[in-house]
N, C-alpha and C positions, 0 to 999 in steps of 0.2 A: 599778693599781687595779682591783678587778673592778667590773663595772656593778651600780646597784642592781637586785635581783632580788624585792624585797618582803621583808616580814618573816616570812613564813611562811604558812600555809594559812588563818590566821585574818584575814590583813590584805586589804587591797584587793587586786583582781584584778592580776596582774604586767603591768606595762608594757613590760617588757622581753623578752617571751615571742618575739620576732622574732628573737632573737640567733642566730647562724649554727650554734649548737650544737643547732638544732631538727633534727629527722630530714630533714625535706625538703630542707634545703641539703646535707645530705651526700649524699642519694642522688639527688636531681634537681637538681644545682647548674644554673642558668640559663646561657646563654651571654653574658648582658649584664647590667652592673650596673644598669641602668634596669629590666629585666626582675626582678631581685631585690628592688629598692625596691618596684615595684609589688606584687610577690607579699606581701613583709613588710607593705605597707600594707593589703592586702586582708584578711590574717588579723587584723592590728590591729583594724581598724575592725568587723569581724564579731564579733570577740570582745567587744569593750567596748560595742558596740551592745546586745548581750544582757544586760548587767548590770541587775540589778533596781534598782540606784539611778538609773537613767536618768529614772525618774519617781516620786517619793515624796512623800507629804502633807507630810512635815517640810520636804523641798526647796521645795515650793511655798509653804508658811507662811513659813519664813525669806526667801525670795524678796520675798513680798509685804511684809514687815517693813522690809526694806532698801529696797525700791520707796517705801514712804511717806515714807521720810526724803527720797529723791530727789525724790519729787513735790513736796514742800512745798519743797525748795531750787530746783527748777526752777521752781515758780510764782514766787517771791519774786525770782530773778534775771530771769527772763522779763518780768515785770510792769516791771523797773527798766530793762532794756537789750535784751530779747529774746532772750539768752542762754540755751540749754538743752543740757544734755548727759545721754547715756544712762549716763555713770558706769559703764561697764564693768568697768575693773580695780578700782576702789575698791569696787564690789559684790561682786566675787569675792573681794576680800581680807576683806571684813567677813563674809561667809559662811563662809569658810575658818577664820576666827579664831573665831567662834561655834562651829563644830563641833569643831574643833581643843580648844577649851575643854572640851566636853562629851564627848571621845572616850572617855572611861573608861566613859562609862553608856551607850554606843550600842550597840545589838544587830547593826546593820551599819554597817562602815566608812564614812566619808566618802570619797568618792573624785572623780577629777578630772570624771567625767561628771555627778555630782550637783551639784558647784561650778559646772558649766556650766549646769545647769537653775537653781540660784539667780540666778546672773547674769542669765539670760534672762528672767525672771519679773521680776526688780528692774527691769532695763533698759527692758523694755514699759511696766510701770506707770509709771516715772518720767518718761517722755518724753511722757506724755498730756497735759499742760499746753499743749505746742506741738501736739501731733497733733490735739488737740480744739479748737484755736483760741482757747484762752483767755488767751494772752498777746499776741495782735494782732488778730484778726478780731472777737473777741467784745466787748473794749474799744472797737472802733470803733464797732459797733453800738450798743453801751451809751450813749457819751459824745461820739462824733464825727459821726456820722449826722446830718445836717442836716433839719429839718423838711419842707422841699421834697424831700428825698430819701427819705422815708418813716420818717424817725428822729425821736427816738433810739428804740430798741427794746430793751425789758428782758423778758427771759424769766423765766416762773416756775421755782422750782427744779426741779421735774420735768420740765419742758420743756428745762431747760439740761442735765440728765441724758441725757435722750432724744437731744439733739442730739448728745452725747458718745459716747453709744453707737452711734449712727448713723455716725460717723466711724470708728471704731476697729477694724474687723474686716474690712473688704475688702482693705486694703492687705497684711493680714497674710496671707490666704489667698492673694492672687496671687503673694505672694514664692514660695510652694512650688514653682510650674513654673519659676520663673526660676532657683532654685538649681542646678537641672541644668544649665543654660546657662552660668553665670557662674562657679561654682565647680568643677564636675565636668569641663565641657568647656574653657571658656575658662581655667581655673585663675587667676582674678584674684586678687590679694594680698589685698585687704581689710585694709590695715594695723593698723588697730585691733583687728579680731578676731584676727589672728594675734598681736599682741602681748598680748592678753588670754590666749590660749592657751598662749604661751610663759609668762607669769607663774603661770597655774594649774598648768602643769607643773612650775615651778621650786618652787611652794610644797608640793606633794605630792611633792617629789623623783623626779619622771620625767622621764627625758631625752627631752623632745618639741621637736621643732624645728619650724620654720615650714612644712616638708613634710610634717608628721604625724610618725609615729614615727621613731625613730632609724633611721638606715640600717645594715643589719647590716655587720659587718667582713667584709674577705676571708675567705674559706675557707682555712683552712690545716691545721696539725695541731691539729684542733678536740678531738681526746680530750686531749691534753697541755694545751691550753688551757683545758678544761672542769676538769681535775683541779687545775690551778693556781687557777684561780677559786674553786673549792670549798673549797680550804684557807685562802683570805683571805677569805671570804665574812663570817662572823661580824665580825671585826676591821673590814672596811669598811663592814659595815651600822650597826654601832655608831657609827662616825666620822661615816657619812653622816646617821644620824638625829639626832646631836648637830649637824650643821651646818646641817639642816632645820629643827630646833627653833629656834636661833639666828636662822636667816633670817628665818621669818616672824614670830617675837617681836620683831625689831628693826623689822621693817616696821610691825606693829601698833602698837609703842610710838611710832613716827615719826606714824602718823595720829592716833593719840591727842593726843599734843602737839601737833600742829599743828591739830587740830581744837579743843582747849582754848584756845589762844591766839587763834584767829579767833573763838571764841564770846564771850570775854571782851571783845574789841574791839567786837563786835557790841553786847553788851548794854551797853557804855559810851555807845555811839552815841544809846541811846535817852534817856540822862540828858544827854548833851553832844551835841546834833544838829551843832554845829559842826565835829565830827570828819569828818562827811561830805562838808565842802566846806572845805578849808585853801585861805586865799589865799597860797599860795607865790609867785605872781608880782606880789604887790602888791593892795592894795584896789581900785584903779581898774580892773584888768583883771578882776578878780574881779566886782565889780559891773556894770560897763557890757560887759564881753564875755564872761562866764561862765567864765573861764580859772581855774578851781580844781583842786585835787587831792582825790580821793575814795581816803585811804590804805586802803581796804578790803583786807584780805588775802585776801579771797575773790577779788576781781577781779585780783589779783597772781597768785593760783592759776590762775584762767582764761588769763592771759597765759602762765604757765608752760606749760600744755597746749597752747595755741594756737601756741607757738613763736615764735622771733625775726623770720622772714619776715613772718607775717601781722600780728603786733602792730606791725611798722614802718611796714607797708602802712596800717594803722588809723592809726597816729599821721600818716602822710603825710596821711591824709584829713582828721584833725583839724586840722592845720597849713593846709592849703589851704581848708577850710571854714570854720573858726572863726577862723583868723588873716587869712585873705586877702578871702575872699567875702563874709563876714559884716560886716567894715568897709566894704567897697565898696558892698555892697546899700544898707547904711545911709545911708552918704555921698551916694550918688546918689539916695537916696529910692525905690528900689526896694522897699525894707522899711522904709516910716517909723515902724512902730511899735516898743515895747520888744522889744529883741532875743529875750527869752526868750517872746516872743509866737509861736504857731503860726500864726496866721492873718495877722497884719499885721506881725510881725518878722522879723530875718533867721534866726531860728531856724527857721522856716518855708520861708523862701526858699530856703535850701540844701539843703533837704530834697527838691526837685524835681531839683536837679543830681544828687543821691544817686542819685535813681529813674532817672533817664537812664544812669547809669553801671551801675547793676544791670540795667537791661533788656538793655542793650549787651552786657554780660558774659553774661548769661544766653542770649541768642539765639546768640552766636558759640558758647560753649562747648558747650550743650547741642545745638546745631544739628551740631556736630563730632562730638559721640558718637552722634548719631543716623545720620549719615551714613557714619561710619567702618566700621562691619561690612559694609555695603554695597561700600563702595569695596574692602574687603579680598576679598570675595567675587567682585567683578566679574571680575578676571582668570581665575578659574577657570570661571566661566560662558562667557567669550568664549573661552577655548581649547578648551572641551568642545564649543562650538558650532562651531569652526573643524574639530575631528576629525570631526563628524557630517556637516558640509557635503562635506568631502573623500570621505566614504564613502557619500555620496549618501542619508544616511540622514534624509530631510526630517520624518517623522513624530517622529523623536527630537528635534527642535528644540523639541516641545510639551513634552518632557519633560526638560528641562537640569536637571542637578544638578552642582555642584563635586566633585571629587575630596576625600576624607575630610580630607586636611590641610588644604583651603581652606576647609571650611564655616564659616561666620561664626555662624549660629544653628542650634539643635536645635528640632524639634516642641515645642510647649508641652506635650504629653503626656509628653514626656520619652523617646519611643520614637527611637530612633537606628540608623543602619547598622551602627556599631560594635559589636560585642559583648564585653561585661566581665563574665563570670558570676561574680557576687559569691559563690555558693557554693563556688566553687573553693578548696580549701584546699592545693592542691599549689603549687609556687614560681612557676609561671607557666601562662597559658592556653595553648591550642594555637596560637592566633594570634600571642601574643607570641613564643613560641619559633621562630616562622618568618619574622620579620621584623627588620629592623636597628634599632639604639638610635635612630636619627633617627625611623623610623617609630613606634617605640613613643612616642617623646615627643609625638606627634601624637594618640594615643589618649587618651580621657578618663581622669581620675582614676579610682582604684577607689572604688567607693561603698559605702555601708550595704547590708545585705542586704535584699531587698524587703520583708520583714515589718516591718522598722524605717524605711520610708518611709511618707510619706503618701500613699495609694493615690489613684489618679485619679477613682475616683468621689466620694470625700470632698471632694477639691479641685474638682471642678466643681458639686457640690451645694453646697458651703460658699460658692463664689463668687457663684453664683447668688443663694442665700439672703442673703448680706451686701450684696449690690448691691441687692436689693429692699428689705433692709431701711434701708438709707441713704436709698434716695429716698422711701420712706415717712417716716421720721423726718423728712427736711426739709420734706416736703408737710405732715405734721402740725405742726409747729415752726411755720413761716412761712406755711402757708396758700396762698392764691392770689398773695401778693406774689412769690413764685419760681414761675415756670411750671415744668411738669412737664418740658418737652423741655429746658429748661435745666439742670435738676438731673441728666436721664438723660445728656446730654453732657457735663456736668462730672464725672460717675462714669466713664464711659468714656475721657475725655480724661487723667483721673487716673491709671489703668490705662497709657495709652501712655507720658505722662510718667515714670511711676515705673520704667520700665524704663531711661530715660536716666539717672534718680538713682541707679538700683542699680549700673549701669556706671560713672558717675561715681564712686560711693562706693569700687568695688571698685579702681579705677586710681589715684585720688588720695586717698582717704581722707576726702574732703569729700562731704557728701550735700547738694547745691544745692537745698534745698527752697524757700528764699526765691526763687531764680531761677525754678524750677519754678511756683510761685504766681504770679510776676509774668507768666509766658508764658501762663498760664491766664487771667490777668485781661486780657492784650493780646487773646488769641483771642477772649474772650468781647465785648470791646467792639467787634469786627468783626461777630458777629452778631445782638447785642443792639442795635435801633436807640436812638440817643441820644435819640430823641422820648419811648422809655419812660421814665415817671416812676420806674420801680424800677430802673434800669439800674445805679446805683451799689450798691444792696443785691445784686443778683443777680450781680454783678462780685465782691464779696466773697465770695459763698456760694459761687461756682465755684474762687475761688482757695483757699480754706479745704479743700473736698473735694480738690483737687488736692495741696495740701500735706500733706493726713493720709496720703494712698496713698503717695507717695513716701517720708515719715518712715517709716512703718511697715514698707513693704517693705524699705528700706535698713537699718533697724535689726534687721530678722530675719535680713537676709543677713549682716550682721557676726557676729552670733551662732551662724547657721548655720556659717559660716567657723570659729568657735571650736570649734564642737561637731564639725566635721569633722576638724579637726586633733588632737583628743582622742579622737575614736572616739564620740562620743555620737549617740545616736539622734535621726535628724533628726525624727520624729513625736512623741517626747516634747517637743523644743524647741517644736515647732508647738504643741501642747496648752498648754505653758506660757506661750507669748506670748498664745495666745488667753484664758487665765485671767488674766495679769497685764494686758493691754490693757482688758479689760471692768471690773476692779477698779479700775485706774487711770482710766478714763474717769469712773466715778461718783465716786471720791475727788477728782478733778480739779475737777469740778464743784462740789462741796461747799467745797473750799478755796477755789478762785476767788470763791464766794459771801461765804466768810468774810473774805477779804481786802479785796473791794469794799464790804463792808457797814460794816468798822473804818476802812479807811483812805480818804482823798480819792484818787479816780483819776479823771483824771490829776492829780498831786500833786507835791510835792516828793520824796516818797521813791519813788514808784512813777509817773515820766512817762510810761510806757508809747509810747516811741518808734515800736516796730514797729506799733502801731495806728495812728499816723498816717501812718508808711509804706504801709500797707494803704489807708488811705481816700484818701491822696493820689494813690496809683496808680490807684485806682477813678476819680478825678476825672480824672487825667491822661489816661488811655486813652480816656476818654468825652468828652473835649474840654471838662471843666469847671475853672473853679477855679485858672487859672494866673495868677499875677502879674505884674507888668510886668518884662520882660525875662528872665524866667525861662526861656520856651522858648529863646531864643538860646544862653543859656549852656549849658541841658541839652543840646541839639544840638551845640554844640562839644564838650561832655564826652562824649557819647555817641561821637563820631567818634574822638576820642583813645583810648577804652578800647575800641573796636573794634578799633583797631590793636594795644593793647597785649595783649588778650585772644588775637588770632592771633598775637603774636609768644610769649606763654607757651605756647601749645599747640606751636608749632613747636619752642621750646627745651625740653620738658619732658625731664628727666632731665640736662640741661647745667647747667654751673657757673654761667652767667648767669641762669639761671631765675628765681632767688629775687631778683634785683633788678629784675625788671619788675613794677610794681605789680599785685596783682589787683583786679579790679573791685569784687568784694563786699567785700572787706576795707576797701578805700579808701572806699566808700559807707557802710560800717558806721562807721567814724571819723567822717564827715561827719554823719550824723543823731543820732549820740550826742554828748551834751556832753562837752567835753573831760577833764573828771573823771575818768570811767570809762575813757577811752582810755589816759590817763597812766599809771592803775595798771596796765593791762594790759601798757604797753609795759616797765615795770617787770620785770613777770613774764618778757615775751619776753627782757629782757637777762639775766635771771637764768638762763633756760633755755640761753641763748648761753654764758656764763659756764661752766657746768656740763658742757654736753655736748660744745660745740666747743672751747672754750679749754680747758677741765680734762681734757675727754675721759673723762668719767667716765659710769657705767652710768646710764641713764635711768630705771629703775625705781624708786629712791628719790623721785626728784624728782616723778614722777607721784603717788606716795603722798603725798608733802608736799603736792601743789598739790589732792588731794582732800580731804585733811583741812582745808585753808584753805576750800575752796569748801563742804563739808559742816557745818564749824563755825558758818559765817554763815547757813548756809540753815536748819539746825535751830534755832541761837539766836533766829531770827528769829521763830519760833513762839512763843518766851518774850517778845519785844517785843509781838508780836500780844496776847497776853494781856494786857500791862500796858497796851497802848493801849485796849482794849475795857474794861477795868476801871477805868481812870482816871476820876474823877469829873467833872472838867473836861476829858477828852480828847476823842477825835475821836468825833463824834456818829455814830450808825449812820445809814447812808442806807436808807430805805425805798424799796422798789420793788414794785410789785404788779403781777403778770400781764405781759401783753405790750401795751405801749401804742404805738397806732398815731400815725402823724403828724399826726391829728386830734386826739389827746389821749384817745379813749375807751378804755376797757379791753376788748381784743378776747377774752382769755382770763380767766377769773375767778379763777384758782388764785392764792393769794397766795404770794409767797416768803417764804422762812424768815429 
């Protein structure tokens, strides 16, 4: 079968132009397969980064439309359980389906690089509910901050928007210099970004692999091979086009069906609320200990995406927290109030245990990520120092640098000792042709041409302006309640922590934003005196800034990995995410105000557990609010999960790794009520049955899960409209301006 070579001159640019029939391969065949791969990748990236479809108005608009759907979904699920997803794969599929339907009416074909743009804009917009603190920090400020802690604090709508805009840019800009290090030099996998690139390649019928374009075949009788391929081309293209059409249509059909079924269930829950809490274990356990099942198909979908290991660890957390610790705390009168009371009940008591687990996991895992590059580079520095001492080069000790293959980090400017001329169109560079395969593997990956990268001037000016804007926005919104030095420290700490977050995401596919925010809260507990009456408020703001930076940098890096594998221009992705983040920040503020005006928050539907996690963490690290026996059990849990986290680090990549409980997953299972965790566990078992037991392809499962999640998220808007229109429904909550602890209005603007 001949490879796909496109449908002709009017089709999208040929993604198989790197085949060995290229004259460069016949005239200047490199001596190594690795050099050939790099040569092909260099031409592939340079070719597709130059496509006009890298940045289009239609791509931006469709991305914003898809992002709006994801934004509503993430706000809905975030207020329920704190779960937020960028939905990279479904946004890619939705964008592809939209343009494929209109393909006959398009002047320019819809190509993979434009698909990357749609996905980038949609993902950056959709994650803003978490990035701007609307699923955790803001509810904590609005509804959980006590009077003696300078609360509760309600922001007017324009202050809410300013707060969101202040947080949404600096992480995006800071991700640009990190790209060169983690994607080009270290070649981190970024599994979700890689999977999205593979799916986009499949949808467009392009033979794209996780390493970029398909590797060229070994050179042989190229003339005979080309002749044979030319004869088969028409038949192969017809067959391939039919297969492509069937593939994307089947995926879209699956997405639509799962969306419709999940949406129908969600609409039914408005009229029959009992569907959200089925007493599957009996009425006694349901009423007394909150053991119910929420058969939400969206949470089943979340479990499918999380996988069996994570959902099993969550289930373990639910069993330990709600099956053992909750009854124990109630029986010993450590939590004498009603079980579902956050202040005096066991629901609030076990949160302290989950917080200790999260802090232990965060300190160990992020500490390892921070130390690892230096540990790798240390032998290189040591051996270089030994060589200089033996030569008597004492001045050279002041200019130590490890050898190229031992480098851990590149300068942020992106300048390196290794030369990889991107404008090279030949099969390999002069340097590549003179070194071995092993040495070539140590070279950075071929990158996009300089004109398609974000230039250093833009990065530094953008970073400075975004940091200043963030500091100014927080100052305007909170005034003197948050001192200027605390805001400045929070922003720069966010930049440092985002480096660890990006590395963790690249290696494990998990962006530890919750752990990063907890580390920031822990750090600010050390520098802000407990005597400061604003200490809890400052702690919350600092954590929110750190979480925003890590989330944005990580999400953009996943997108940049996808784009790198498909040859998209990095500067187009950067501006796409800037646009998506800005619009997403404004829209998220509006959606948050809409939900909190219509529904009771916290309430039965939106319990906002992450809000309580935020406020309890602030009180924990500032030495306030621990109930009886909570610190003893929290300390014991922290010790246990310090050991398990270290074991997971040591066992990474080994068969037994999945059997060691992950601290964050266990903690999430503890602080969420069992009804959500049980539904996710069902999804995890479905994932196990499909992928591991049946050994089937993962993509249909991800599409199914995405449809289930989006179905409930979108139809929740219908429920929102019904609730707001009901004559005897939920009353609108009026909140005007910014109310201080003393009850007077600091800012006069009225909220909508």
